[in-house]
Every structure is written in C-alpha cells, then in structure tokens.
N, C-alpha and C positions, 0 to 999 in steps of 0.2 A: 634767594639763593646767598644774595649776600650776609642777610641776618646769620643763618645757618653756619656760614664762613666764620662770621665774626664768633658767635656762641664758642664753635669748635677751638678757632684760636686761642680765646678766653681760657677754656680748660686746659689747654694743654700746655699753654704759657703762662703762668700765675708767676712770670719774675719781675712786672712792674708795669706803669702807666706806659713806657715806651713800647715795649713789646704789642702791649694791646691796641696802641693807633699806628703800630706797623701796619697790625695784622686788620684793623679796619681800614686804612688805605689802601691795602692789596684786595682786599674784598669790593670796594667802592670801583677800583679801576676794573674788575672783573664783571661786577653789574654795567658799567659803562658800556665794556666789549660786548654784554648779551645782548644790551638794548639796541647797539649798532648794527648787530649781525640779525636780530631776528627777524627779518625779511628774507635774508638771505637764505638761512637755515629751515625755515618753515614754521617757527613757532611766530604767534600773534602777538604784537607788542602791547603792553595795558595801553586799554583806552580805544584800542581800534576795533573796528565791527568788524563780524567775523565774516566771511567770504561765502555766500551761499554755496552748499554742495548738491550737484545736480540730483534730479529727482529719478527715483527709479523708475523704469519703463513700467507703465500699468499693463495689466494682464487683459490680453485680448477678451471682449464680453464674445466675439462669435469662434465658437471651436469647431475648425474645421475638418475634422475627423470624429465626428459624433458616432458613440457605440452602440447606439440602439435607435429605433426608428417605427413612429406609428402614422400611417397615412391615414385622410380622411380626405372625404369628396363625394364626385357623383361617380357615374357608369366608365367614365374614363378611367380612373383608378381602379377601377374594378376591371379593365379589361374585356368590356362587355363588346360582344360580336366581333372579336379578336381571332377565336377557334372554330368556336362555332356559333349557329344563326340562333338569335335572342337567347344567348348566358353568356354569364358571368367568367372569365377566366382569367382568376387573380394570378395563376402562376407566371400569364404574361406582363402582368403589371407594371409600367414604368418605375414606381416607387419600391414594390416590394416584391415583385416576380424572383420565381426562381430558374425560369427559361435562360439558360446560359446566353442562347442567342440575342436575347433582348437586353441581358445585361442591366438589370435592374440599378437603379441608385442604392437599394441595399447592397445589393451583391457587391457593389463597387466598393462600398463602403465597409460594410460587416463581413464580405467574405461568405461562401456558399454554408456554411455551419453557421454563421452568426441571422443568416437571413430566417435561418428556421429557430433560430433560440431567442431571437432579440429583435425580430420585425412583426408587427401587425397590421393586416389591411381593414381599417373599419369604415371604408367608403363605402356608400349603398348607391346601387342603380338608381336612378331616377331621383337621386336626393336634390334639393335646391340650399341656398343660404339659408333659411330657416332651419333647416335640418343641421346644421352646422354646430352650434352648441351643444348638442347631446352629442355629437360624435367627438369633440371634443374632448368633453368629460372623460367618455370614455377610455381616450388614449392618454388622458391626464392619469388613469389608474395603474396603466401599465409605466408611469415613469420615465416616459421616452428621453433622450436625449435630443432628439429631432423628431418635429413633425412637420409633414408633407400636407397640404392645403390647394387642391384644384376644386374648384367650385365656381357656377357663375352661368354654364351653359345652360342649364335647366332653367334657370331663370329668364332666361332671353327667349329660350325656344318653347313658348306656351302655343295655347291654340290659336290664339289671337294676340296683336299686338295690344291690345288693351288688357290684356292678363298677364302680360310681363312684370316681374318683380317690381316695383316702385326703387328709383334708387337708392333713396333713403330707411326704406326697410331693409336693403341689401345692406347698406351701411349697419345699421343696427344690430342686423345679425352677427355680422363679422365682428362687432364691438365686442356681444354678448358671448361669442364664441372664444374671444383671445382671454376675457374678462375670467370665464371658466377655466381657461387653461391656467392662466397665473396665478388664480385662487388655489389650485390641486396641485399643479406642478409650476413653478414659479423659474426654476432654471431652464425650462423646457426650449431648446428653440425650434423657430418655425421658417418653414419657407415655403412662400406662395408662390404657385404659379399663376399667369396672367390666365383669362379666359381666351380661347383660340379666336382667330378670327374667322369666324362662322360665313361672311360673305364670300371669302376665299373658296371655301369650301363648298358653297353653291357653283361659285364659277367653275372648280374643278369638275365636279361631278354630273352638272347639268349637261356635260357633252357625252356622257354615256348614257344608253336609251334605258338600260337596264338598270342603273342608279337611279334615275330621275322617276322611273315606274314604282320603286321599290320607297323611293319618299312620298309618293302620295300617299304611303298607310299612314301616314301620319307623324312622320319623323322631322322634328323641328319646321311646325307647319309656319310660324312666323318668317322665318326664312328660306324653308326649301321647298312649301308649300305653292305650284303652280310651275313649278321651275323653266318651263318655257319660256313664258309670260315675261316679254320684257317692256311691256307699255308703263306709262307712266304710273299708275297708280301700284304695281306689283313693284315699281323699283322706288317708290317714296316709302312702301312698307319695309322692303330688305334697309333702305338707307336708314330709316327709324330703328331696325334694329339692330345695325350695325351702332349706330350713335350710343345705344342702350350696353352694349357690350364693351364699347370704350370707355362709359362713364362707371362700371361695373370695375374694371381696371383700374380707372382713378382712382376707385376709392379702396381696393386692395395694396393701391400703392400706398396711400395716405396712410389708412389704420396700420401699416406693417411699420410707416416710416417712425410712427409714435411710440416702438417698443424697439428697446435695442437687442433684444435677441430675435429679430424678426428679419427677413430678407425676402424683399420682393424681387423677381425672376426681371425685372426692367423691363419687361413687356417681350422677353423670348419668346415666348409660345405664340401669343399674337401675331409676334414678325415672322416666324418660321413661316415658311412657303411649301405647308405639305402637297404633295400630288395625290395622283391617284394610287402609287404604289405605296403612299403608306397608310390608306385609308381600309376599311374593312371591306372586304368585298361582299360583304351580305346586307351594308345598310349606306355604303361611301358616305360616312358623317363620322363614325367613331374610329379612333387609330387601329390599325393592324398590329400586327409582329412588329413589322418594321418602322409605324409611326409609335408605338411604344417606344421602339429604341431610341428612335429620334427624343424623345421627351426626358429620356433617363438621361442620355448625352447632356440635354440643355441644364437638368437639374444639379447632375452632378459638375458640372462647369462653373454654376452658380455657388452650389454650397461649399465648392471646395478652393473659391475664389479669395486671395488675398484681399480685396478690397469689393465694397457693394457695388452690384451690377447697377 
C-alpha cells in the first residue's frame, strides 16, 4: 500500500526531491498505521499465521426420511398367519404393508401412494440366512433408499438343536448379503431388526391349550416342541436355542456396525414383550395384526431417530 502511494505522489508532484520525500514520509506513516491496526480491523499482519476457519458440518450419512423401501427376510415380514391360516398376508406386513391399522414402516415414511409405487416386499416364508444374499440382490435391483432386514428365526427354529444354523454360517450369509447390496446399490441404507425372543413366545403361548397343541404340528420344534415339558432336558434344549438367538443378534449387531449406512435396532424386537394379543391366533408364534403394528412402531422409531439405537 505504501509503494502505490509513493508512485502516485511522484506522478502528481514532479516538482522536486522535497515533494517526493514528503510523500514518502506520509506513506511510511500510513503504512505504520496499517500495521498497528491490522488486528483490530481483521486484516492479518505480514508473517502472522492464519487462524483456522471452522470446518463445514459434514452431511449426515443416515437419511431419516428415505423415499423408497425394499424388505427382505422371512415369514414375519410376509405377514404369515396374520390374516388367515397358513397364508402370507403382505398387506399387514410391518415393513411394506398397506393396512392402515398396522400403519407399516413404508406407510409412515412414504405415505399411502408411495407404498404402492416405491416399496417392494421380497421376503419369503421359510427363508433363513442362507437365502439373504439372493434376496439382497433382488432388492438392490430396485435401487431402494432403505432395505429392511428381519432374519434368523428359522435358523433357530430347526427340527432339532443340532440342525440350527451354526453362528459362523449365519455370519457368512449376512456378510455376503451386505456385499451383494453394496456392489449393486452402494448408497442404500439398511435397517436390521433383531431376532425375536423365542423363549418368551414359548412362555406366553404354553398356557393356551389350543396354541400348545398347534405347536405340536412342528412349529419351531427346537423351542416350542413338547411345550408342557419343563424337565431338565427340555429346559436345557430351550436354553440352547435361546443362546443361539442371542448369538445371532450379536452377529447382526456386529456386521451392521461395520457399515456406515446400516442401523441395528439395538435389540428392540428381542426385548419387546410380545403377549398373546400380538400373536397369530392360528399358530401363537407369528405376529398377528397387532404384533405387526408393534414391529412397525419399533422400526419407524429407530429409522427416524437422530442417533443410532
């Protein structure tokens, strides 16, 4: 700034050395004034380090209002035995159902018209974790903003304890499913529901004479078979199944935690105290309409929460 003032004074006053010296003196004084006031007027003095400017807030990875939804999993997500015996009833599905009484997750996020246009129920009754990679590939083909996952009950509900899905196989299937989704739909978010507390279902249903007789047809034999037997061996069998469910939930939590766009429900479904009022009147195992509504409430709360459960 001082040099520009000096050259300007020289051009305007070509009357001699005295005028030039006077101009230079004034310029030097002005420069000194600039230096002394640089901190107060916000300009950085020469040689001083710049103060770091605040970084912009990062864009949140998790979108709490996704605009499309695909559901994968097993009979619970298909609404099996919720409307009629031995039949899927996807209209009451907690994830993608259109029943206003259930008010599914898709209904809450997308609205009635959005459910029909931008949600897909790709779950299958009888599915276990080994079926998940293929279901994920089908889900990714729709390029959804959110994928819901509920799997694991059939892995524990085998004919015998020895035929339950090993924990490491369960993990491998889940990891493969996530890999398929990330390859085909890398920005899709994933909501993972925990496996329900099967032992609590046994405890709730065993007191109903009709329900316990229905279980004898082969529904979740590892937990519900011989429902009235409370002997040591029967209790050990149920405890083993319960431990396997807990292990599955740990896998769901662990695999999900490794993905920035995945949310585990924090064990909310496992912890929910389903009563007879929430269970199917035909099998006392699958959620009825009321139970589907509870699942939808849990999912919506977790998907729209500001923080991970």
